[in-house]
All heavy atoms as an XYZ file, in Angstrom:
671
protein
N      10.916      2.534     13.408
C      12.347      2.500     13.328
C      12.970      3.104     14.591
O      14.027      2.693     15.002
C      12.794      3.248     12.074
C      14.225      3.039     11.727
S      14.637      3.404     10.020
C      14.584      5.159      9.996
N      12.308      4.062     15.214
C      12.838      4.704     16.401
C      12.333      4.050     17.681
O      12.602      4.530     18.771
C      12.473      6.188     16.413
C      13.090      6.946     15.280
C      12.312      7.381     14.214
C      14.450      7.215     15.270
C      12.883      8.078     13.166
C      15.030      7.912     14.230
C      14.247      8.340     13.165
N      11.593      2.951     17.560
C      11.012      2.297     18.737
C      12.086      1.748     19.666
O      11.846      1.590     20.862
C      10.061      1.187     18.316
N      13.275      1.465     19.143
C      14.361      0.974     19.999
C      14.806      2.087     20.949
O      14.992      1.873     22.141
C      15.538      0.477     19.134
C      16.710      0.084     20.002
C      15.100     -0.684     18.262
N      14.966      3.278     20.410
C      15.408      4.405     21.230
C      14.272      4.957     22.093
O      14.493      5.404     23.214
C      15.974      5.508     20.345
N      13.067      4.936     21.544
C      11.887      5.465     22.237
C      10.808      4.380     22.284
O       9.992      4.271     21.362
C      11.352      6.700     21.521
C      12.372      7.800     21.364
C      12.956      8.054     20.140
C      12.748      8.580     22.451
C      13.901      9.058     19.985
C      13.683      9.585     22.314
C      14.256      9.818     21.081
O      15.183     10.801     20.941
N      10.803      3.544     23.316
C       9.860      2.411     23.380
C       8.388      2.814     23.274
O       7.563      2.026     22.836
C      10.150      1.771     24.733
C      11.521      2.205     25.083
C      11.704      3.552     24.462
N       8.042      4.028     23.630
C       6.654      4.468     23.533
C       6.148      4.547     22.107
O       4.945      4.493     21.856
N       7.059      4.653     21.138
C       6.656      4.738     19.735
C       6.158      3.408     19.184
O       5.593      3.360     18.100
C       7.829      5.242     18.875
C       8.221      6.696     19.064
C       9.414      7.034     18.184
C       7.058      7.606     18.749
N       6.372      2.323     19.935
C       5.914      1.015     19.465
C       4.395      0.963     19.344
O       3.852      0.142     18.618
C       6.412     -0.080     20.404
C       6.314     -1.450     19.776
O       6.593     -1.553     18.564
O       5.945     -2.405     20.485
N       3.701      1.869     20.016
C       2.239      1.933     19.916
C       1.800      2.347     18.514
O       0.659      2.104     18.120
C       1.682      2.921     20.929
C       1.894      2.499     22.354
C       1.423      3.562     23.313
C       1.768      3.177     24.724
N       1.454      4.225     25.682
N       2.683      2.977     17.758
C       2.344      3.416     16.406
C       2.392      2.281     15.384
O       1.982      2.463     14.247
C       3.295      4.539     15.959
C       3.215      5.826     16.777
C       4.275      6.803     16.311
C       1.833      6.426     16.687
N       2.878      1.127     15.783
C       2.959     -0.031     14.890
C       1.590     -0.704     14.817
O       1.398     -1.822     15.271
C       4.036     -1.002     15.383
C       4.287     -2.129     14.421
O       3.762     -2.156     13.310
N       5.088     -3.088     14.855
N       0.618     -0.021     14.222
C      -0.759     -0.517     14.200
C      -0.933     -1.755     13.333
O      -1.848     -2.535     13.544
C      -1.740      0.580     13.743
C      -1.375      1.083     12.355
C      -1.786      1.711     14.754
C      -2.386      2.015     11.748
N      -0.035     -1.964     12.377
C      -0.139     -3.134     11.503
C       0.635     -4.324     12.058
O       0.599     -5.401     11.475
C       0.355     -2.790     10.099
C      -0.569     -1.835      9.388
S       0.018     -1.264      7.793
C       0.506     -2.717      6.959
N       1.303     -4.140     13.191
C       2.083     -5.201     13.824
C       3.080     -5.823     12.845
O       3.161     -7.043     12.697
C       1.160     -6.271     14.415
C       0.215     -5.761     15.481
C       0.944     -5.162     16.660
O       1.861     -5.766     17.192
N       0.563     -3.956     17.062
N       3.847     -4.975     12.166
C       4.856     -5.456     11.237
C       6.025     -6.041     12.022
O       6.287     -5.652     13.156
C       5.314     -4.327     10.319
C       4.187     -3.715      9.466
C       4.715     -2.541      8.661
C       3.564     -4.743      8.553
N       6.734     -6.976     11.402
C       7.763     -7.754     12.096
C       8.914     -6.915     12.629
O       9.281     -7.019     13.793
C       8.329     -8.817     11.164
O       7.304     -9.658     10.722
N       9.503     -6.114     11.761
C      10.650     -5.304     12.162
C      10.681     -4.050     11.299
O      10.047     -4.005     10.245
C      11.945     -6.102     11.985
O      12.199     -6.315     10.606
N      11.429     -3.053     11.706
C      11.532     -1.852     10.873
C      12.121     -2.141      9.490
O      11.686     -1.578      8.488
C      12.454     -0.929     11.672
C      12.334     -1.383     13.072
C      12.088     -2.862     13.003
N      13.087     -3.058      9.445
C      13.714     -3.402      8.168
C      12.713     -4.058      7.220
O      12.637     -3.721      6.032
C      14.920     -4.322      8.379
C      16.076     -3.667      9.099
C      15.918     -3.662     10.615
O      14.987     -4.312     11.138
O      16.722     -2.972     11.264
N      11.941     -5.017      7.734
C      10.965     -5.690      6.867
C       9.822     -4.749      6.489
O       9.257     -4.864      5.404
C      10.424     -6.958      7.526
O       9.604     -6.642      8.635
N       9.500     -3.802      7.365
C       8.452     -2.830      7.056
C       8.877     -1.922      5.908
O       8.109     -1.682      4.971
C       8.123     -2.000      8.291
N      10.113     -1.442      5.968
C      10.614     -0.577      4.898
C      10.732     -1.349      3.598
O      10.325     -0.868      2.532
C      11.963      0.051      5.312
C      11.745      1.026      6.467
C      12.636      0.747      4.139
C      13.015      1.504      7.122
N      11.280     -2.556      3.666
C      11.415     -3.377      2.457
C      10.050     -3.708      1.868
O       9.865     -3.652      0.650
C      12.191     -4.656      2.779
C      12.522     -5.562      1.597
C      13.362     -4.817      0.562
C      13.256     -6.795      2.081
N       9.069     -4.010      2.697
C       7.715     -4.307      2.218
C       7.099     -3.101      1.523
O       6.472     -3.237      0.473
C       6.822     -4.725      3.383
O       7.299     -5.872      4.005
N       7.288     -1.916      2.089
C       6.735     -0.701      1.481
C       7.397     -0.392      0.153
O       6.721     -0.022     -0.818
C       6.896      0.475      2.440
N       8.706     -0.563      0.069
C       9.416     -0.294     -1.186
C       8.985     -1.286     -2.266
O       8.716     -0.899     -3.411
C      10.944     -0.340     -0.955
C      11.702     -0.325     -2.272
C      11.373      0.833     -0.091
N       8.914     -2.565     -1.911
C       8.489     -3.581     -2.881
C       7.049     -3.342     -3.314
O       6.716     -3.443     -4.507
C       8.680     -5.003     -2.300
C       8.031     -6.048     -3.178
C      10.159     -5.298     -2.112
N       6.174     -3.010     -2.371
C       4.769     -2.743     -2.718
C       4.668     -1.576     -3.696
O       3.948     -1.656     -4.692
C       3.958     -2.442     -1.458
C       2.529     -2.102     -1.741
C       1.609     -3.100     -2.020
C       2.096     -0.790     -1.759
C       0.292     -2.791     -2.300
C       0.784     -0.471     -2.034
C      -0.123     -1.478     -2.310
N       5.399     -0.488     -3.429
C       5.358      0.659     -4.332
C       5.882      0.309     -5.715
O       5.320      0.741     -6.724
C       6.145      1.835     -3.745
C       5.391      2.504     -2.632
O       4.170      2.524     -2.619
N       6.123      3.043     -1.675
N       6.940     -0.481     -5.785
C       7.473     -0.886     -7.077
C       6.459     -1.729     -7.849
O       6.269     -1.533     -9.058
C       8.772     -1.660     -6.882
N       5.794     -2.640     -7.164
C       4.792     -3.486     -7.828
C       3.581     -2.680     -8.283
O       3.042     -2.914     -9.368
C       4.361     -4.621     -6.898
C       5.422     -5.664     -6.583
C       4.903     -6.644     -5.534
C       5.860     -6.389     -7.833
N       3.152     -1.724     -7.470
C       1.996     -0.906     -7.831
C       2.303     -0.031     -9.039
O       1.472      0.137     -9.939
C       1.535     -0.057     -6.628
C       0.865     -0.942     -5.601
C       0.613      1.069     -7.041
C      -0.392     -1.643     -6.084
N       3.507      0.539     -9.081
C       3.881      1.363    -10.239
C       3.851      0.535    -11.502
O       3.311      0.959    -12.529
C       5.260      2.009    -10.005
C       5.151      3.085     -8.936
C       5.826      2.590    -11.302
C       6.473      3.619     -8.456
N       4.402     -0.674    -11.448
C       4.398     -1.558    -12.622
C       2.971     -1.929    -13.002
O       2.619     -1.983    -14.180
C       5.239     -2.814    -12.349
C       6.709     -2.432    -12.234
C       5.038     -3.859    -13.429
C       7.603     -3.535    -11.719
N       2.123     -2.169    -12.023
C       0.731     -2.558    -12.300
C      -0.082     -1.406    -12.875
O      -1.022     -1.634    -13.648
C       0.074     -3.078    -11.027
N       0.242     -0.168    -12.518
C      -0.548      0.974    -12.975
C      -0.096      1.544    -14.312
O      -0.826      2.340    -14.910
C      -0.538      2.075    -11.911
C      -1.289      1.747    -10.628
C      -1.157      2.896     -9.642
C      -2.748      1.441    -10.910
N       1.084      1.153    -14.803
C       1.557      1.657    -16.098
C       0.588      1.295    -17.225
O       0.231      2.163    -18.030
C       2.998      1.188    -16.380
C       3.384      1.401    -17.827
C       3.959      1.912    -15.470
N       0.110      0.043    -17.333
C      -0.843     -0.253    -18.405
C      -2.127      0.572    -18.319
O      -2.667      0.989    -19.342
C      -1.154     -1.746    -18.223
C       0.012     -2.287    -17.493
C       0.499     -1.174    -16.609
N      -2.609      0.824    -17.113
C      -3.804      1.650    -16.949
C      -3.547      3.070    -17.434
O      -4.379      3.677    -18.107
C      -4.251      1.662    -15.489
C      -5.453      2.546    -15.158
C      -6.693      2.028    -15.873
C      -5.671      2.609    -13.670
N      -2.375      3.599    -17.118
C      -2.042      4.957    -17.538
C      -1.888      5.045    -19.056
O      -2.281      6.040    -19.673
C      -0.750      5.411    -16.859
N      -1.334      4.015    -19.662
C      -1.146      4.034    -21.120
C      -2.456      3.805    -21.864
O      -2.688      4.399    -22.914
C      -0.121      2.970    -21.532
C       1.307      3.225    -21.076
C       2.197      2.054    -21.441
C       1.836      4.511    -21.676
N      -3.294      2.934    -21.318
C      -4.570      2.620    -21.970
C      -5.597      3.717    -21.742
O      -6.373      4.053    -22.617
C      -5.099      1.295    -21.430
C      -6.428      0.891    -22.007
C      -6.939     -0.361    -21.330
C      -8.371     -0.609    -21.738
N      -9.058     -1.496    -20.821
N      -5.610      4.257    -20.540
C      -6.629      5.238    -20.194
C      -7.901      4.539    -19.766
O      -7.939      3.333    -19.567
N      -8.939      5.290    -19.612
C     -10.226      4.734    -19.235
C     -11.254      5.091    -20.291
O     -11.121      6.089    -21.008
C     -10.695      5.249    -17.843
C      -9.785      4.715    -16.757
C     -10.729      6.745    -17.814
N     -12.266      4.279    -20.384
C     -13.314      4.501    -21.371
C     -14.154      5.712    -20.987
O     -14.509      5.896    -19.825
C     -14.187      3.252    -21.457
C     -15.184      3.291    -22.585
C     -15.938      2.004    -22.674
N     -16.596      1.754    -21.383
C     -17.464      0.790    -21.184
N     -17.775     -0.030    -22.146
N     -18.031      0.628    -20.009
N     -14.451      6.531    -21.953
C     -15.265      7.722    -21.704
C     -16.721      7.324    -21.600
O     -17.246      6.597    -22.441
C     -15.085      8.745    -22.826
C     -16.021      9.917    -22.685
C     -15.808     10.877    -21.712
C     -17.138     10.049    -23.505
C     -16.664     11.946    -21.556
C     -18.010     11.109    -23.364
C     -17.764     12.058    -22.389
O     -18.621     13.112    -22.242
N     -17.368      7.787    -20.559
C     -18.799      7.566    -20.369
C     -19.448      8.912    -20.105
O     -19.077      9.595    -19.154
C     -19.057      6.660    -19.172
C     -18.547      5.277    -19.342
C     -18.892      4.455    -18.110
N     -18.150      3.219    -18.152
C     -17.627      2.637    -17.116
N     -17.760      3.164    -15.932
N     -16.971      1.514    -17.234
N     -20.392      9.302    -20.907
C     -21.063     10.576    -20.633
C     -21.909     10.460    -19.357
O     -22.835      9.656    -19.288
C     -21.936     10.808    -21.861
C     -22.072      9.476    -22.509
C     -20.895      8.663    -22.112
N     -21.537     11.185    -18.345
C     -22.242     11.173    -17.073
C     -22.005     12.507    -16.370
O     -21.154     13.291    -16.783
C     -21.767      9.997    -16.181
O     -22.524      9.981    -14.990
C     -20.308     10.095    -15.850
N     -22.735     12.737    -15.323
C     -22.582     14.000    -14.606
C     -21.273     14.011    -13.813
O     -20.754     12.966    -13.436
C     -23.758     14.217    -13.652
O     -23.696     13.300    -12.586
N     -20.768     15.196    -13.570
C     -19.512     15.332    -12.828
C     -19.661     14.796    -11.408
O     -18.739     14.180    -10.869
C     -19.076     16.785    -12.813
N     -20.808     15.005    -10.798
C     -21.039     14.545     -9.434
C     -20.984     13.025     -9.352
O     -20.344     12.461     -8.469
C     -22.388     15.070     -8.936
C     -22.661     14.689     -7.503
O     -21.763     14.917     -6.669
O     -23.754     14.158     -7.224
N     -21.641     12.371    -10.288
C     -21.666     10.915    -10.296
C     -20.279     10.343    -10.600
O     -19.839      9.374     -9.981
C     -22.673     10.425    -11.331
C     -22.845      8.937    -11.328
C     -23.973      8.513    -12.208
N     -24.057      7.066    -12.215
C     -24.760      6.369    -13.055
N     -25.490      6.990    -13.970
N     -24.780      5.070    -12.995
N     -19.569     10.971    -11.523
C     -18.226     10.514    -11.861
C     -17.268     10.694    -10.680
O     -16.449      9.820    -10.388
C     -17.688     11.287    -13.069
C     -16.381     10.743    -13.603
S     -15.702     11.698    -14.977
C     -17.096     11.896    -16.047
N     -17.395     11.812     -9.962
C     -16.556     12.057     -8.798
C     -16.820     11.019     -7.711
O     -15.881     10.456     -7.135
C     -16.797     13.464     -8.257
C     -16.017     13.818     -6.992
C     -14.523     13.838     -7.262
C     -16.484     15.150     -6.444
N     -18.083     10.733     -7.433
C     -18.415      9.725     -6.425
C     -17.868      8.358     -6.803
O     -17.305      7.645     -5.975
C     -19.924      9.644     -6.222
C     -20.418     10.656     -5.215
C     -21.863     10.450     -4.831
N     -22.679     11.247     -5.740
C     -23.609     10.763     -6.551
N     -23.888      9.484     -6.556
N     -24.297     11.549     -7.347
N     -18.003      7.992     -8.069
C     -17.509      6.695     -8.531
C     -15.990      6.613     -8.423
O     -15.444      5.637     -7.903
C     -17.931      6.465     -9.981
C     -17.435      5.164    -10.548
C     -17.847      5.021    -12.020
N     -17.303      3.820    -12.582
C     -16.083      3.711    -13.106
N     -15.272      4.744    -13.130
N     -15.652      2.575    -13.593
N     -15.295      7.639     -8.881
C     -13.836      7.622     -8.843
C     -13.299      7.670     -7.415
O     -12.304      7.019     -7.108
C     -13.264      8.770     -9.670
C     -13.436      8.541    -11.154
O     -13.681      7.427    -11.590
N     -13.326      9.597    -11.923
N     -13.945      8.442     -6.542
C     -13.524      8.456     -5.144
C     -13.749      7.096     -4.495
O     -12.949      6.651     -3.680
C     -14.271      9.533     -4.361
C     -13.772     10.954     -4.537
C     -14.669     11.924     -3.774
C     -12.350     11.086     -4.072
N     -14.840      6.450     -4.854
C     -15.115      5.123     -4.303
C     -14.101      4.094     -4.749
O     -13.583      3.317     -3.939
N     -13.785      4.099     -6.027
C     -12.861      3.092     -6.554
C     -11.418      3.424     -6.195
O     -10.717      2.641     -5.559
C     -13.000      2.976     -8.084
C     -14.375      2.414     -8.435
C     -11.901      2.092     -8.662
C     -14.687      2.448     -9.913
N     -10.966      4.587     -6.611
C      -9.550      4.922     -6.462
C      -9.222      5.470     -5.069
O      -8.143      5.197     -4.537
C      -9.138      5.920     -7.543
C      -9.369      5.366     -8.925
C     -10.367      5.891     -9.743
C      -8.624      4.306     -9.393
C     -10.593      5.371    -11.003
C      -8.847      3.774    -10.651
C      -9.832      4.314    -11.451
O     -10.059      3.790    -12.695
N     -10.115      6.220     -4.480
C      -9.861      6.760     -3.146
C      -9.868      5.688     -2.083
O      -8.919      5.547     -1.315
N     -10.942      4.907     -2.038
C     -11.036      3.841     -1.043
C      -9.996      2.761     -1.310
O      -9.337      2.277     -0.388
C     -12.446      3.249     -1.038
C     -12.751      2.254      0.060
C     -12.600      2.914      1.423
C     -14.150      1.707     -0.098
N      -9.817      2.419     -2.576
C      -8.800      1.424     -2.925
C      -7.401      1.895     -2.586
O      -6.552      1.122     -2.155
N      -7.154      3.189     -2.755
C      -5.855      3.745     -2.436
C      -5.572      3.809     -0.946
O      -4.422      3.885     -0.528
N      -6.610      3.767     -0.140
C      -6.419      3.744      1.306
C      -6.306      2.321      1.855
O      -5.557      2.071      2.787
C      -7.581      4.453      2.010
C      -7.623      5.963      1.886
C      -8.899      6.508      2.515
C      -6.416      6.580      2.559
N      -7.043      1.393      1.281
C      -7.100      0.029      1.808
C      -6.000     -0.860      1.225
O      -5.346     -1.610      1.962
C      -8.492     -0.586      1.535
C      -8.540     -2.048      1.923
C      -9.558      0.196      2.272
N      -5.765     -0.785     -0.077
C      -4.815     -1.684     -0.740
C      -3.402     -1.617     -0.163
O      -2.775     -2.668      0.017
C      -4.804     -1.417     -2.240
N      -2.857     -0.439      0.137
C      -1.497     -0.434      0.700
C      -1.385     -1.149      2.041
O      -0.401     -1.851      2.281
C      -1.173      1.053      0.861
C      -2.043      1.741     -0.122
C      -3.295      0.928     -0.178
N      -2.371     -1.007      2.899
C      -2.317     -1.696      4.187
C      -2.299     -3.209      3.999
O      -1.504     -3.916      4.611
C      -3.498     -1.294      5.073
C      -3.358      0.071      5.670
C      -3.986      1.159      5.098
C      -2.592      0.263      6.801
C      -3.856      2.422      5.645
C      -2.453      1.521      7.367
C      -3.087      2.609      6.780
N      -3.171     -3.702      3.141
C      -3.238     -5.145      2.900
C      -1.979     -5.629      2.203
O      -1.381     -6.636      2.595
C      -4.500     -5.480      2.070
C      -5.749     -5.164      2.885
C      -4.491     -6.938      1.632
C      -7.036     -5.218      2.085
N      -1.560     -4.917      1.163
C      -0.385     -5.333      0.398
C       0.890     -5.315      1.218
O       1.687     -6.262      1.171
N       1.096     -4.267      1.985
C       2.317     -4.171      2.791
C       2.318     -5.224      3.891
O       3.355     -5.825      4.187
C       2.488     -2.744      3.345
C       2.821     -1.788      2.190
C       3.567     -2.687      4.416
C       2.822     -0.328      2.563
N       1.180     -5.485      4.497
C       1.112     -6.513      5.540
C       1.411     -7.897      4.962
O       2.169     -8.672      5.545
C      -0.269     -6.505      6.210
C      -0.428     -7.548      7.292
C       0.517     -7.323      8.455
C       0.282     -8.353      9.547
N       1.178     -8.196     10.667
N       0.848     -8.210      3.794
C       1.123     -9.507      3.162
C       2.594     -9.645      2.793
O       3.206    -10.692      3.013
C       0.240     -9.698      1.933
C      -1.241     -9.907      2.203
C      -2.026     -9.952      0.895
C      -1.457    -11.183      2.992
N       3.166     -8.588      2.230
C       4.590     -8.629      1.894
C       5.452     -8.756      3.151
O       6.463     -9.464      3.132
C       4.980     -7.384      1.108
C       4.548     -7.382     -0.354
C       4.744     -6.012     -0.968
C       5.327     -8.423     -1.132
N       5.064     -8.107      4.229
C       5.814     -8.221      5.478
C       5.773     -9.657      5.999
O       6.782    -10.163      6.485
C       5.256     -7.261      6.524
C       6.039     -7.313      7.816
O       7.225     -6.913      7.791
O       5.484     -7.751      8.839
N       4.627    -10.299      5.893
C       4.530    -11.702      6.331
C       5.437    -12.595      5.496
O       6.100    -13.493      6.015
C       3.081    -12.177      6.243
C       2.113    -11.565      7.253
C       0.685    -11.984      6.941
C       2.499    -11.948      8.666
N       5.470    -12.337      4.185
C       6.330    -13.142      3.301
C       7.794    -12.868      3.599
O       8.596    -13.802      3.737
C       5.993    -12.839      1.823
C       4.596    -13.340      1.486
C       7.028    -13.441      0.892
C       4.067    -12.864      0.160
N       8.161    -11.601      3.708
C       9.563    -11.232      3.943
C      10.043    -11.728      5.304
O      11.163    -12.237      5.424
C       9.749     -9.708      3.793
C       9.609     -9.317      2.328
C      11.086     -9.255      4.371
C       9.550     -7.839      2.085
N       9.212    -11.628      6.320
C       9.631    -12.066      7.648
C       9.751    -13.591      7.759
O      10.415    -14.096      8.650
C       8.692    -11.537      8.721
O       7.405    -12.065      8.536
N       9.111    -14.315      6.831
C       9.219    -15.778      6.871
C      10.477    -16.290      6.160
O      10.833    -17.447      6.310
C       7.982    -16.416      6.241
O       7.974    -16.179      4.852
N      11.165    -15.424      5.417
C      12.404    -15.813      4.723
C      13.562    -15.711      5.714
O      13.801    -14.629      6.274
C      12.649    -14.911      3.497
C      11.511    -15.047      2.500
C      13.990    -15.257      2.844
C      11.587    -14.054      1.355
N      14.262    -16.806      5.942
C      15.381    -16.741      6.899
C      16.497    -15.817      6.407
O      16.831    -15.808      5.236
C      15.893    -18.183      6.975
C      14.927    -19.015      6.220
C      14.069    -18.128      5.403
N      17.016    -15.027      7.309
C      18.120    -14.136      6.969
C      17.701    -12.756      6.510
O      18.496    -11.839      6.485
N      16.427    -12.590      6.148
C      15.965    -11.277      5.690
C      15.135    -10.604      6.773
O      15.356     -9.471      7.129
C      15.147    -11.374      4.376
C      16.041    -11.843      3.259
C      14.526    -10.036      4.030
C      15.356    -11.995      1.925
N      14.086    -11.282      7.223
C      13.173    -10.676      8.189
C      13.639    -10.878      9.559
O      13.365    -10.434     10.546
């Protein structure tokens, strides 16, 4: 968003998003969709499996930790591509 005033900050745009406006809109929409998608999981819960704490921690970090790092980048980039292709918005 500050790349106009400080051109050197454009190097921080590692995802090559179209514009600051579409980047913010993509992030807000992604967060709204993720919250809606996670409500059923929160209400249902997860099945209890008797296992060691170490194994459960590794599994949960693999699924939720790695997924929580990768999914936002992919989701926001896809939404940015969609938003930037709509005339008048992106």
